[in-house]
N, C-alpha and C positions, 0 to 999 in steps of 0.2 A: 566463486565461493557462492553459494545461496544466501538470497538473503529474504529477511522477512520485512515485512512493512509496516511492524511495530517498532517503533526505534525512541530514542531520546540522547539529546546533547546538548548540553551549556559551557560555554565558555566567557572569560573576562578579558578583555585587553585595557589597559590602562598605562596613564603616564602621570606626569605631574600635574598636566594640567586638564586631562579629562578621562573617564572612564565607559566603555562600552560594554554594554552584556549581551548575549544571544541565548536563547532558549529554542530549542525545536522539539516536536513530540508528530508525531505522528500514527495514522490506524489504518486498516482497508481500504483501499478505493481502489475504483476501476482503470482510474486515469490517473495523471500525475496531477494534483491540485494543490497549488501552493496558496496559504494565507500568512500573509505578511503586517505585524504590528510595530509599527516603527512610528518615534516620534517626530513632529514635523518639522522639525533641523534637519531630521534626515533623508524626508520624505523623496527627495531629487536622486535618491541613489537605489531607490524599490527595482526599478527596471535593472539595475547593474547585479542585485542580488539575488534577483529573480533567475536571471542568467549564470550565476556562477550556481546556484543551489540547482540547478537542473544537471548539469556537470555531476553530480553526488546522487542525485535520486529519478528513478526510473517511476515507478510509481505510489500512490498512496496519496491520502490527506494530510498534508504536512501543516501545522501553524508555527510560525515562526515570531516570537518576542524579541523584540531588541529594544533597550531602553539605553539613555545616554545623558551624561553628568558632566556638568564644565564644573571645573574645580577654580580657572582663571579669576584673578579680580578684577582684572585688565581687557578685561573681554567687552566692556562696555565703558561708553565717556560721556561728559556732561557738556550740552553744547547750550550756547547763549545766544539767545535772538535778540541781538541789540537794536535792529531795525525795530521788532514789533515792540521791546519793551517801551522805545522814544513813542511810538505810536500809540501806546497805550500812556505814559505820561502827557503827552500834548493834546489828549481825550479829557484829561484830569484837570487840568490846567483850564482848559477852555470851562469846564464844568462850574470848576470854582469862578471864574469871573463870570460865567451868565448866571450864576445865581448867588452869588454876592457871599460866599462863603470859603469859610479857610482851606488852603488846600494844605493838608496834612499826609499827602504821600510820603514814605520813607520808602527806601531801599527794599528793606525786609518785606514790606507791603506790596511792593510792585514784582517782588521775582517769584510771587505765591500766582500770578494773573497766569492762565492758561497758556502754555507753549514758548513762554520767557525762557525756563530752563526746560532743556528736554535730555533724557536717556538715551544714546543709541548703540546698536551694538556693532563691534566692527567688524569687520568682514573675518572671517575664519577659513583657511588654507583648505580650499577643498579635497586638493589633490591628496594632501597628509591627511585628513581625515579622511578617507573615502579608506586609504591605505589602512589606517585603522579597523575600519569596518570591515574590510575584505578580510583581516589577518582575524578577527573575531569570527566573522562567519564561520570561515573555512575550517578553525577549529573545533567548531560547533558540529559542522557538517561530517567532520573525519568521526568526531566523536559518536555523532547519530549514526552513521556508518556500521563500526565497530557493533555498536546495538545490536545492530541488522543482522549482521554478520554471527555473532554468538548465537542470536535468536533461531536464525534461517539453519544453521548445523545444525540445532535440537530439533528443528521441523523437517532437514532432510534426513538424519538418522531415522525418526519418527517414521518416514514414509519407506525408508528402505526397508524396515522392517515390515511394514504392512506391505508391502508390493510382494516381499519372500514369501508371505503369508500367504497371496492372491494367488502366486504361482504354484505354490502347494496345493490349492484349491483347485485348478485348471489340470492340474498332474492326473489328480483326483478323478476329476470327471472323465478325463481322457480314458483310464484306467476299465475305471467303470460301464464304461460303454459298450467293450465286446461282451461285459458279462450278462448287459442287459438284453441285449440279444440271443445269446446263451437260454437264458431264463425265462424268455417270451417263447423263444421256438421251443422248450420245453414244455411248458405252460398250453400252448397251443397244438403241441401233440399229444401230450395226456387228454386235453378236453375231447379232440377228435375222437381218439380212441376210446374215450370215454361214450360218447355219443354211438360210435359203429361198433363199439363191441367187436367183436372176431372179426370184423372185417379190415380188409387190408388198407391201410393208409395210402394216398397216392403222394407220393414223396414229394413231386414235382408242383403239385398246388399247394404244398405246405412251404415249398422253398419260396416262391413265388410270393406266398404270405407274408413269410418271413422277411425276405426280402424288400419288400414295399415299407412295412413296418422299419426296418433298418432305415432304408432311406427317409423316412419319416422325421424321424427321432435323430438322423445323422447332426451332429453338430460338432464336427473335425473343421469346419470353415472359422466358427464362433470361439473353438478354443485355439484355433492358429492365429487368431488373427489377437484375442484375447493375451498369450505370451509374446506375439510383437510388441502390441500397447504399452505391456508390463516392462519387455527391455529395454522400446525406445524411451520411457518414462526413467529407467534408472541410469540408462544412457545417458540423457539431460542432467538428473540430478550429480551424477559422479564428475562430468565433463562440460556442462554449460556453466553461466553463473548470470548472466544479466538479461533481466527482463524476461523470465522464463516462464512465471507465471500462468500467463495468458496459454502460452503451449501447452503446459501439461493440463489447465483445465479442461483445453480442447481434449485431448486424448482421454482424461477420466468420463469425459462424457459419451467419446467411443467404446472405452470400456464398459459403460453402464449399458450402451446400445447392444452391447453382444452377450452381456448376461441377461435383459430381458428375453433375447433369442432363444437360449437355453431354456429360460426357465418355461416360455411358450410352447417349446417341441417335448422337451421330456418331462414324462407323469412320474418318473421313478421316483419313490421318495428319499435315499440316498443322495441322490442327484439334485434333487426339487432342493434339500436343505442345505446343501453347499451353494448352490445355486444362491440361495436366500443370502448366505455367510459371505458369499461374493459382491453380491450387491448391497450390503451392510460395510465391506471393509470398503468398495469404491466410495461408497459417499463419505464416510469417513478420510480417506484420500482427498476427496474434491474439497471438505470442509478446511483441512490444513493446507491446501493448496492455494486457498482463497487468501490465508496470510503473507506467499509469498510475492517477491516483486515481480 
C-alpha cells in the first residue's frame, strides 16, 4: 500500500502503578528524521524507541511525544542518616559548652538539619517498564501507519487519475503529428505554387523539405518515453508499497524533461497547448509525490 508522509497516532498504556502516553505526528521530509521528547526517567530507552520506530517509518519528519505518570506511593522511601545526626548533635553540645549557653536541641529541631532525613526513589524494574513503553510505542506507531495508509490511498487514486489524463494527452500528440506534416506539406505546396504561378513544382524538392521538417519536429522518442514513464509509475503505484516516493519523484523529473523537449520542437498551437497541459499535470503529480513515503 502507498503511504503518505502525513500521519498521526496516539496510545495510552497503564496499570495500577503507572501510565505511559505516546503521541506521534509527521510531515513531509526527504529523509527519515525522528525527534523524540520524553521524560528524564525514560531517557535511557530513547535508542530502543528510535530503532523500534524505524521498522514502521521510512521517510518523513516525525515528532514523538512520550509522557510518564507514576501512581505508586511506595516508589520513594525515607532514609535516616544517624551518623550525620550524631555529628550535628556533638557539635551543638560543644557549642553549648564553648559559649556557656543552654543546650535546647530537641529531636524535632535536629531532624530539620540538611540530609538527616532524605527521600530516595526505589529502583524501578527496567524490564517491566520497557515492556510498557514498547507496547505504547507499537500501538501508537500502528495507528500512525494506518492514517498514513488511508491518506496514501487517496493520493494513489488522485495520481492514477492524473496519469490516465496525461496518457490521453500523449495519445493526442501522437495522433496530431501526421496531421501537422500533412498540413505543412499542403501549406508549403500552396506557397510554392503561389510564387511560381503556372510553373511546374519540383516534387522531389518539396518532398525533401517536408522530410527535413518532419524530422525536425519528430517527437516519437519523447512520446514513447512518456508512455513508458507513465506506465512505470502506474505499475509502481499498483504493485509496490515501501518507500516509493523517491522513485516516483525521479520518474516525474524525467517526464518533465520529455514534455519540455516536445514544447521546444513543435510550434503547432494544438500540440503546444496540450504539452503545456501535460507540464501542468506533471507538476501536480510531482507535488503529490512529495507527500508519499
